[in-house]
C-alpha positions as CSV (number, residue, x, y, z in Angstrom):
1,M,0.0,0.0,0.0
2,S,1.4,3.4,-0.9
3,A,1.9,6.1,1.7
4,V,-0.8,8.4,0.2
5,A,-3.4,5.6,0.1
6,A,-2.6,4.6,3.7
7,S,-3.1,8.1,5.0
8,I,-6.6,8.5,3.5
9,P,-9.3,6.5,5.3
10,P,-11.8,4.6,3.3
11,S,-14.6,6.7,4.6
12,W,-13.4,9.6,2.5
13,Y,-13.6,7.5,-0.6
14,L,-17.1,6.4,0.3
15,L,-18.1,10.0,1.0
16,L,-16.8,11.0,-2.5
17,A,-18.6,8.1,-4.1
18,S,-21.9,8.9,-2.3
19,A,-21.7,12.6,-3.4
20,V,-21.1,11.6,-7.0
21,F,-23.9,9.0,-6.9
22,C,-26.3,11.6,-5.4
23,I,-25.4,14.1,-8.2
24,G,-26.1,11.4,-10.8
25,L,-29.3,10.4,-9.1
26,F,-30.4,14.1,-9.0
27,G,-29.7,14.4,-12.7
28,V,-31.7,11.3,-13.6
29,L,-34.7,12.4,-11.6
30,T,-34.8,16.0,-12.7
31,R,-33.5,16.3,-16.2
32,R,-35.6,15.7,-19.3
33,S,-32.9,15.7,-22.0
34,A,-31.7,12.2,-22.9
35,L,-28.1,13.5,-23.1
36,Y,-28.2,14.7,-19.5
37,F,-29.9,11.5,-18.5
38,L,-27.1,9.5,-20.1
39,M,-24.4,11.6,-18.4
40,S,-26.1,11.2,-15.0
41,V,-26.2,7.4,-15.4
42,E,-22.5,7.6,-16.2
43,L,-21.9,9.5,-12.9
44,M,-23.7,6.8,-11.0
45,M,-21.6,4.1,-12.6
46,N,-18.4,6.0,-11.8
47,A,-19.5,6.3,-8.2
48,A,-19.7,2.5,-8.1
49,N,-16.2,2.3,-9.6
50,I,-14.9,4.6,-6.8
51,N,-16.4,2.2,-4.3
52,F,-14.9,-0.9,-6.0
53,V,-11.4,0.6,-6.2
54,A,-11.6,1.9,-2.6
55,F,-12.5,-1.4,-1.2
56,A,-9.8,-3.1,-3.4
57,L,-7.3,-0.7,-1.9
58,Y,-8.6,-1.3,1.6
59,Y,-8.6,-5.1,1.5
60,G,-5.4,-5.3,-0.6
61,D,-6.7,-7.4,-3.5
62,L,-7.4,-6.7,-7.1
63,T,-11.0,-8.0,-7.2
64,G,-12.5,-4.5,-7.0
65,Q,-10.3,-3.2,-9.7
66,V,-11.4,-6.1,-12.0
67,F,-15.0,-5.3,-11.3
68,A,-14.3,-1.6,-12.1
69,L,-12.9,-2.6,-15.5
70,F,-16.1,-4.6,-16.2
71,V,-18.2,-1.6,-15.2
72,I,-16.1,0.6,-17.6
73,A,-16.7,-1.8,-20.4
74,L,-20.4,-1.9,-19.5
75,A,-20.5,1.9,-19.5
76,A,-18.9,2.0,-23.0
77,A,-21.6,-0.3,-24.3
78,E,-24.3,1.7,-22.6
79,V,-23.1,4.9,-24.2
80,A,-23.0,3.3,-27.7
81,I,-26.6,2.0,-27.4
82,G,-27.7,5.2,-25.7
83,I,-26.4,7.5,-28.4
84,G,-28.2,5.3,-31.0
85,I,-31.4,5.7,-29.1
86,I,-30.9,9.4,-28.7
87,L,-30.4,9.7,-32.5
88,V,-33.5,7.8,-33.2
89,L,-35.4,9.9,-30.7
90,Y,-34.2,13.1,-32.3
91,R,-35.0,11.8,-35.8
92,N,-38.5,10.7,-35.0
93,F,-39.6,13.5,-32.6
94,G,-37.2,16.4,-33.3
95,T,-36.1,16.7,-29.7
96,T,-34.1,14.8,-27.1
97,D,-36.7,15.3,-24.4
98,V,-37.5,11.9,-22.9
99,T,-41.1,12.9,-21.9
100,V,-42.2,13.6,-25.5
101,P,-42.6,10.0,-26.7
102,A,-45.5,8.9,-24.4
103,E,-45.9,5.4,-25.9
104,M,-44.1,3.1,-28.2
105,R,-45.4,3.1,-31.8
106,W,-45.2,0.4,-34.4
């Protein structure tokens, strides 16, 4: 364990992760634009990554870092699909507001 990591208690990492998660949750609950919604979900996933890496550092194993890599890969796939959905939403409705399409159409 490095000297810097040993001097920072895990509670600070958890506090940072909870703040980032709450900002992301606030964005998901209050924003109507699909782009802001997508960015807020990314913030929530990054908060989970902070927790994974912090606990990996605390317990001294690499399992949390491996999970963080899987979450990063999942986030990349989520962005690719999300951008596709946003483009279709904009093409069909002329806006990226997620409240405009009230129901799925055939």
